[in-house]
Residue, then its C-alpha position, 0 to 999 in steps of 0.5 A: m335514350g337520347m341522342f346520341s352519335w360514334n366519332c369518324k372513325a376515318c375524320g376523327h368528327p361525328l354521324l349527322s344526324h339532319g336536324a344537326t347538320e348545316e350548310h356543307n355537312e349534309w353530308m355527315m350524316y350518309g354513315v358505314v358501320i360495320t359489326s364486330d360479327g362483321e354486318l355492314c350496314r350503310g345509310e342515314y343516321d338519326g341520332y339516335g343509333r340508327c343507320g340505314s337497318w342497322d338498330y344500336n339497341d338489337c346489338g346487345g350494345d356493342d359500339p359497331e366501327a363506325y365511318h361517314e360513307a365519303c369517308w368510308e369511300v377515301l379510305g377504299k371500303p374498308n368492310e371487316f371491324t378493326g375495333p368499336s368507334d369512340s363515343a363523339r363527345d359532343q353526343g352528334w347534337f351539342f356543339d357550336d355552329g360550325v364545329h364540324n360544317m366542313h366540306k367533303p371530303e374527295n380525297m386523302r389530302d381533303l381526310h387529313n385537313i377534316k381532321v385535324a380541323g376535327d382534333l382542334a375541334q376536341q382541345n377547346p372545347 
C-alpha cells in the first residue's frame, strides 16, 4: 500500500509524514486518532497509516477520526469518536510546495484561518 492520509477534522489539512513537511508545518506530522471503539492514540504520523502506536492495518479497515495534535489541543482535546475523517485527496504527500505550509494554530482564530486556506486549496488544486 502506498502513501495515504486523512484530513484533520478541525482544519481540513492532512496529517503529514516527516518527509512531506516544510518550513512552517512540522506540527502537522503529530496526530491524534480516535477509533470507532473509543481508542485514542497520539504520535508522529508515518504516511502509511501509523500514528504513534496505532496502525490502520491492524484495525480492520475502520477509518479513524484524525486531528493534528495542535488542532486537537485548540479544540479542547475531544476524546469521543464522532465519525471518520475524510481521506486526503493529495494523500498527505502529492501536493505543491506551500499548500499546507501553515503556522501552528494557537487559538480558534488561527484554526479558522488554516481551515479557510485549506478549503481554498481544495477548490483550486
